[in-house]
Every structure is written in C-alpha cells, then in structure tokens.
Residue, then its C-alpha position, 0 to 999 in steps of 0.5 A: m762186611g768187606r768183600k774178599p777181592s776177586d782174583g783179578a782185583r788188587p789185593h789189599p796191601r800187606p804190611r811190610r814184613r820186617s824180615v823179607d825173604d832174603t833167599r828169594r830176593r837174592a834169587l830174583e836179583a840173580l835172575l835179573a843179572v843173568h837177564a842182563g848178560a851175566g853168567a849163572q854160575a858167577v851170579i849164584r856164587e855172588a848171591l850165596d856169599r854176599q854178606p850176610a852169607l846164606a847158610g845150609p838149606d838156604r844155599g841149596l834153595l837159592t841155587e835150585l830156584v835160579y838154575s831151575t827157573l833158567r832151565r824151565q824158562r821157555s815152558l814157564d813163559a808159555w804157561i804165564a803168557a796163557s794167563s796174562s792178557r798183557g802178554l810177555f813182551a809188555l812186562e818189565a824184566p823184574v815183573l817177568a822174573a818174579l812171575r817165572l820164579g813164582a811159577l817155577q815153585i808152583a809147578d815143580l817144587d812140591r815141598i813148597p805149598d802154592h800159597a807160600a810160593v805166591n806170598a813169599t815171591v810177591d813179598s821178596a819181589r816188592e822192592l824190585i817190581g814196585e807196588r803198582a805191579v804187586g797186585f798183577v803178579h799176585a793175581i797171575l800167580r794165584q791163577l797159575g796155582r789153580r791151573n796147576a792144581a787142576g792138572d794144567g801145568p807148564g809143558q816140557r818144551d825147555l830146549p829150542d828145537w835146534i838144540d833138541y835136534r842135535i841131541v838126537r844126533l848125538a844119541d844116534v852117534v853114541g848109541v843111546d836112547a834119544d828121549a832119555l838123553c834129551a831128558a838128561f840134558r833138561g835136568p840138573a848137573p851133579l858136582h864132579v871133582h877131580g883130584l891130583a892123586d889116585v882116586a882112592d886117595l881122593v875119596d879118603t881125603l874127602q872123607a876126612d872132611q866129612v865129604v862123601a864121594r864116589p869114583i866115576a868109573g873109568v876117568p882117572r882121579s874123578a869122583e862125584i860128590m854125594e854128601g857134604q860141603f865140598f867147598d868148605s873142605r881142606a882138600f878144596a882149599e889147598r887145591q888138591v881137589l878141583a871142582q871139575d866135570g868128569g867130561s872136562a877131566a877126561v879130555a885132559e887125561w886123554l891127552g896122555a901127558r907124561h912126566g918131563e914132556q913139553v906140553v902146551e894148552v891153547g885156550a887154557g882159561r883159568g887153568a883147570k886142565s893145565l893143572v891136571l897136565a902139570a900134576a902128571g909131571a909135564l912141563v906145561t905152557a898155558i896159552d890164552r888171550d886173557a892175561d887175567r885168566l892166565a894169572e889165575a891159571m898160574s896161581l892155581a897151579e902154584q897153590a896146588g904145588h904143581p907150577l906151570h912151566d910157562r905162559i904166553c898171552c896172545d891171540a892164538a888164532v892169529d899167531i903163537p910166538s913159539a917155534d914149530g915142533s916145540f911140544d910133545r903134546a898139545l891140547l886145544d880147548a877151543p871156544c865154542s857154543g858150550l852146548g855140552t854144559l847146558r845143565r850147569r849153564p842153563e842160560i846158554r839155551h836162551r842166548r845161543r842160536a843155530t847160526d852161532l855154530v858156524r860163526a865160530a868155525g873160522t876161529q876154531a879152524a885157525l886155532l887148530e892150524q896154529t896149534a898143530r904147527l907146535v906139535r913135533v913129529g910123532g907128537v899128539l894133539v887133542y882138539a876139544v870143545c864142550s859141545f856136542a854139535e858136529e859143526e864145532g867138533v867132528m866137522i872141524v877135525d875132518d876138514f883139518l885132516a883133509s888138508h893136513p895129511e901129516f896128521a891122522r887120528a891117533p891109533r888106540e894103541e899109541d899110548g898105553g894106559l888110555d883104555w879107560a876112555t874106550p866107553w866114550l869112543d865113537t866109531r871114529g875113535d873120538l871121545r864123546t862124553h854125555p850125561l847118560i854115562d856117569d852123568m857127565d857134561a857132553f864134551y867132544a875131543a879128537r886125538l890126532q898124531r903127527s907123522a911127518 
C-alpha cells in the first residue's frame, strides 16, 4: 500500500484541472504587478475587466484577496518566515506571492476552508511558480493551516512603526482614541461618491439605478455606497456622480468656490476636484505637469457638462505662466506620501520610508510659493495633501506663513456656508479628515487668506 506523503514531502502531482481558478490566478498576477511597481487600484481594475471579465462574487473576491494580502503583508511575511527553512529573501517573487495569498485565506477568510484555500491557491499558481515549487508551497501552506487551527496565526503588525507613530500623533491632534484610529487604518476603505447636485438628489439618482447610498454627514453632496453596482450605474456613466472619497471631496468643497469666480487648481491630476469646483459655477483653470492627465481632466468636466475654463501644462514648482493676483481662489493639491490613503492604496506602506516625508518638502514649499502669488488680495488659498504626516502638512504651512505676513489662516466666518466643516477643524482651524469620522481617508488642508 502506498504511504501518504508527510508534510515535508512533495505531494503527487495533481492532474491539471481543465478550469483553473481564474479569480485567484488573476489575484496572484495582480500582486506580482504591484510588486513590480504598479499601483494596486490600476492592476485590480485591469484584472477585473480583462476578458472574459469577472462578474458578481468573483469581482468581490479578487478585490478582497489583493487588497487584504497587501494590507497584511508584513504580518503574513513574519508568519511564513517562521515556517520556512529557506527564509523569505531566497524565494522568487511568484512563490512568495502565492504563499502570501494562501496564508491570507487561511488566516483571515473564515468562509474559505483551509484545504480549499491551499489547493485552490496551488492550482491557480502552478503556471507562475513552476512545478518544482508546487510541493514547497503546498507544504508551507498546510503547515500554516495547522498552526492557525492551533491558535498560532499571524500577528497584527501590519504597519511600520514610523507610520504607527504618526497615526498616534494624528489621534492626539484630533482628539480620538489612538488604538481605534490605528485599527481603522489597517482596515479596508468604503466606496464614497460625490455628486454635482444636492445630496438628496444624489441618493435618489442612485436609487433609480438600484444603488443604495447614505449621505455622509456634513460634507455637501457626498455619500457612501451601501449596496448595488455603482460603476454600472447611469449616474456614473454620465459623470454626474464621481467615485471620490469624502475627505477629498471635503477639501474641494472647503475652498468655497462661488459662481463666476476665477479659480485655479494646481496639481489637478485627472480633475475630480476641478470638476467639483466647476460644478459650483466657478471658472476653473487646471494646472498640472502631466499633459495626459490634464486631457483627462478636461474630458471628465466636458462629459459632466461643466467644462473647465482653461488648462496649463507646466512644472508649477518652477514657474506658472499666469499673472500675479489673477485668481479669486486657489487650491493646491500638493504631491505627498499619500499616507492618508493607506486603506485604498495599501502598497504605500511597503514603498514609503520616513525620509520620504522631508524629501518632498522642498517641492511642496515651492509649489505653495508659486500658487500663493496667483491669489488676489482678499482671495483664498487652500493647501492640501492626502497625508496625516505633520512634515507634509502643518509644518509646510507654518513655515510659509512665517515668511509671508500677507497671508494668514482665514477666519472661520470669512465665508458663509462652511459650517459643515467644523467637526474636522483642529485647534489651528485646519481641516483634518480621518477614518473615525464617516470612514474617510485622512486629508490635511489649511485655508489661507491674502490680506495685502
């Protein structure tokens, strides 16, 4: 009689399944693309929509597998390393990605039995890792399954210490529980949307497409998707509703753009905030150094029926070819580490270092200098970053104010209709969104007014 192979022995080769687990294979390919430097959001979109496109529960499973594996990577790696005599550095990228993907399912996805997670992961990874590695991956995953069943799962050290430290600092500034805030940053992000009309109209419009949304308290025209296929909705197709985090929308709304005002957004990117400003009736000039992104911004606004007034492609940190004092309001969406978007861009935690926070300070300061000269006397400038690190936010603004006495933080009564922002204002009067209020990403923004 044949003997059942031990955990360390190579299992007998399985007959090749005619139908490989396509969802897990695409998830593995997505993880490898992120490892090679791509952004998680882009590779997930490509994996979902590659023909034949995934549908229904498979779309949700792929998204969960990729995002959760990236979020938990540090803890999963430590767990895997303790079960592998080879360590991690000797493993080829496809092998390590397959181990992470299988380990995530074993540790965190209770609805998937361990044996199914192991076998499905190995089968879907076979082509990418090669037959020689199949036995190794199978054995390690089975060992992890036994450890998990015995209560020896991965830890919760999913963020580097330097990021944890800054989350604790943010908790102190906004007056919330640090442990709760750290836990929130380790979790997934919801789907927020922002409309170009009243929030009640937004909810009704989505309801007509069988999409259930709840208004986000305070932020005008923002909502969270609770049920339904938002990206298949007519409202999204016609660009009347954008997929935009509530924190990002809050920054754009906080500028307080009015009908007929000359408004500029520096660092406009693909134009979501520019469109929000244009929908308020402002004459918006979008500035970015990337011509392709500017073209996307112009196209987005035209599709939505709120065309932008102008666009300028330039390196705004060096010079903006526009006259001093030519705008009533300016929004600077400064480049930054992106730490505030950790939940929806989990790869950031693996790519950023603490030194990155000061490396960009020169560019941020130069952009603020150039943007400030565009603002007329009495006008308003909002400096914003999608980060909670003080090095990229309040420190940049305080340094700027120390050398520019003609600017000061705008008084809260300067513009009517902005009382909705009060819950997010810190003691300085700066805007700080975060996940413990309406599950938002963490944005920082300072609202400055020119007096001379």
